[in-house]
N, C-alpha and C positions, 0 to 999 in steps of 0.2 A: 545510400540514399545520396544522389551528387546533389551538387550545391545550388545547381540549377531546378532541382524538382526537391521541392519543400511541402512537408503539409501544409491544408488551406490555414491562411492566415497566417503563419509563421516567416518571416520576411528572409530573404537571403543573406548571405554570408557575411557579404561586401555592405547590406544596407544595416545589418544588424551590428558591426563593427564600428560605422559609425554615428552610432548613437551616443546621446549623452551618457556618462559613468553610471548615471543610476537608472537608468534605462537597462543599459546593460548587465550590471548588478542583477536588477530583477529578472532579467529572461536566465541566466545561470540561476537565480533560486526559484524558479516557476517551470525548469526545465521540464518536458513532458517527455517521455520517449517510451512507443508502445509493443515494450520488448514482449516477449514469448509468456513469461509466468502472467502479464499483466493479461493479455490475449484469451491465454488458458484459463484464466480464473474468471474475466467477464462472460467467456463465452458459458463456463459452468452455471453462473448465475441466470445468467439469459435463459438455459434451457430448463433452469428451474421456475424462472418463472414464467415463460412461455415453451411449454414441453413438444407444440406441434407449430412447426410455422405455416402461420394462417390461421390458428386454432385460437383459442380464447385461453386466459389465464389461469393456472393450477390454482387449486384452492386447498386449506386444512394440513397443512404439509410445513416441516420445518427444516430447512437445509442449513449444515456449519461451515465458512470458510475460514478456515484454521490454517494457523502459521507462526514462526518465531517472530518478536516484533522486528520490526521495520523493514517487511520482506513485502508491502506495497497490498495489503488487503483493503487498511481504509480506503487506500488511493481510487484502489478499481470499484469499491462500492460507491462510492461518492463520486466517480464520474459516470456510472451506471445510472445513478437515482438522479444528475444532471441530464440525464439524455430524456427523462419524464416532467418535464415542469409541472406546476400545479396549474389547473385551468381554470382560470379565474372568473370566467367571460359565461359558464351555464347558468339557466334559469333557475337551477334547482341549490347554487351553491358550490362552493373551490372543490371540485374533482383532483386529487392526490391519487394519480395510479402508485406512484412509489414512494413512500416515506422512508427518509434516512434519519436515526436515531444514535445519536450519540451517548450513551450510557456512561451516568459520573463516577470518578473514582469512590472503591466505596458503596457500588449501589446496594441499597436495601430494596423492599417496598414501596417507600416513598420517593427514593429517588426515581425509581424504573418508572411508576405510573406520573411523576412531575417530567421525565425528560419528553416523554412519548407526548402525554398533555400537551407538552406547549410546540413540540412539532407539530399538532394536530390543531392547533388555538383553541381548545379542549377545554379549559378552565383554568383558575388558578388556585394553586393547594393552599394559599393563606387566605382563601377564603370560601372554603369547602372541607371537608373530611376525605381522606384519603379515598376509602372506600366506592366516595361518592363520585370523585372526578374520575374513578377507575372506568363507573357508569360512562361518562360522559366519553372517556376516553372509546370505549366499544361501539358508542352509538356514533361517534364521529368516524370510526374508522369504515361503517356501514355506509354512513350517510356522502362521507367524500368518494366511496368506489373504492379506498384503497385495494390493490391488489399485490400488493408486496411491502410488508414492511421488514425493512431493516435496520437490525440490532447491533450497533457495531459496541466494540470493548467489553464483551459479554463477561470477560475474564470476571469483572468488576463484580458482578452479579451474581456467577455459577464457581464459586468457589468453596469448598468442603472447610475454608478457616474462617467461613459465620457461615453454620448450618440450616440458622432460622432463616438470614437473608436468602441462602440459595433454595430452601424451602417454597419462600415466597414468591421468588422468582419464576420458580418453574412452573407454579402453581397460574402467574399471571398467563403466562407465554402459553398455558393448556387453554385458557380461555379464552384468550383472542384466536387460536386455533380453531378453538370449537365455536365461534360466529359461521366457519364455513363460507366465508368470503375471500380471504387470502391467506396466501402464504408468508412464511414468516421466513427471513433469511440472517443467520448470527455468524459475526467477525471475533474470533477470538484467540486465543492460544489452541496449541494441540491437548494440553491438559484440559480444557476447556470443554472439548469434544467429547473427551475421553468420561468427563465427569455427567455430560448430559445423556452420552449413549447408555449410561448405568440407569437410567429413569428408564423404566418400559413404558409408562405413559407417554414420554418425548420422544423415546426411539419409533412407539409404535404410530404417531404421525407419521407417516410415508416413508417408514424405514430408515429415519434418519441422514440423509443422502450426504455428501462432503466432497470436498476440492481440500485439498492442502498446497499451501504456498510454500514452497524451496528456497532457500539460497542456490545460488549457483555453487557448482563444485569445480574443483579441479582435478576429479580422479579418473575422467575421460575424455579421449579428444574432442567428444559431440557437446559434450559440458562447457568444455574449455573454450571451442569455439563460438560458442552461445553467447559467453564470458565476452568474448571478442567483440562480439558483433554487436553487443549491447555498447562495450565503451567507444568503439566507432561510431556508433549514432550520437552518442553523450557528443563526442569529439563535433560529429557534423554540425549542431545546432548549440555551440558555444557562439557569443558574440564576439569572434577574433577573427581578424584579416586570415591567419593561416592555422590551419589543423595542427595539431600537435601529437598527431599518428597514438593516439590512445587505444587503438585497435591492436596495437602492436604487439608482440608477443612480449618485447620487453618493459610496457608500459603493464600490458593487463596483467602480466604475472605479479607485479607490485601492487596494483590495482587491485588483483584479488587478495592479496594478505592483508593490504590496510582495512578492506571492508569486509572478508570473510564470503565474499559472492550475496551479501544481502545489497540488494538494490536502494535501501533508503541511508544507508551508509558511505556508500559508493556518489552516491548523487550531493552526499552532507561533504563529503573529500575533495572530490570536484569543485565545488562552489569555495571551499574555501583556498583553494588555490588558484581560483579564478578569479578570487578578490585581490589575490597580491597580485597575480599577472595585472589586472587592471591599474593597482596601485604604482606597478613600474611603468604603464606605457607598455606594456611587452607587445610585440604582432601576432603573440601566440602562447599557452600555459607552458613553460618551462619543468624540465624536471627540478630546477631550484625551488620553483614555486610550490612542486609537490614536497618536497623534503622539508619545506621550512612550515606548511602546514602541519606535516606529519610531526616534527617536532613539536610543535602547538598542542597535539593531544597525544602522544603516543605515552604508555604508561610509567607510573615512576618510578624512576631504575630502571630502565631499560636506554640502551645507549642505539639499539641498532635503528639505522635507517637505510629503508628500503629504496629509496631514492640516490643512496650516497654509496652504500657497501651492498658486498657480496649477497645475491637474495638467497644462494644454497646455505648461507651461515644464517639465516633466518632465524631467530628461536621460536618454538612449537608456542604456538598462541592456546588459549585453554579452547575457546570458541570456534578454533578453526578448524574445517572437518580436513582438510587436506593443504599439505604447503608446496607450491610448486620446487620442482625440482630440478629443474633446466632454465637456463636464462641464454637470450641472445645477448651478442658483443656490443650491442648498442641499441638509442634509440630508434633510428630507423633503419634495421637492418633486421632481418629474420632470421639468421643465421643461429643457431643455438650451439652453447659452447657450453660442457661439464663442470 
């Protein structure tokens, strides 16, 4: 993407670089790139919600968006939900086509019902019994014409570590689907999908379609190119006067190593380095800023720093799928050396 062509509402590079430090910091913190993982996940949710272009919303089925932490599941679902704001102007009350619910840590029956009720403004658990509140939830889902109920962090409810809570929450999801008026999309870990698939009553609700959000890999040219494109897009949106060439092979190999190809980790790391560049009054984020940012978060006992040391000498990381094996000569060149 050129500096002259930006997403609607995103200021150009010169304008971003001229903003006060606090605004530039927030640009980095809230940076959004519509990368390929995000686009395919959003498309999968959209197909589940509206399987026919120009048709009607589907109902009675359960869908799972699964993946490792920080791969972008919550971000994709929240942005999808924001595309369907509640309509407060109807003569019959609020119409909420898509409802997003973030389930609480250690979610049980009461936590599940309370979380959904809070989003729907369906009642207060401190003033009524949980079962009665769930009745309000079911009524609100119908009255507010909810088409898609999004349940995020479902691993908090669907876990074999708490079989009682698991059984209760499975039953609640079945009751919601039995309304026959909406679909349910659940987001969680891959292990959570397997737990759901093992329940024939849930699997029987539409066959349990799913989409897995994977980290980027360094195992193929195609995946490396996609990760480099992502780094370049991030670079193009940073609030600095000059680009840092983050999409170059030199930088991308190192950014992959520190992030394991996980979008959330990548953005967090670039943010940390960018904050250091802001403090230095730098024209761009330099390799030294990334090196200092890595020193701040590197595992205890590790001395290797990919922004100062030879990437081919990088130690194997437990979570890493594949280690880059080649490196360019310098950050501004694409020529590789063994």
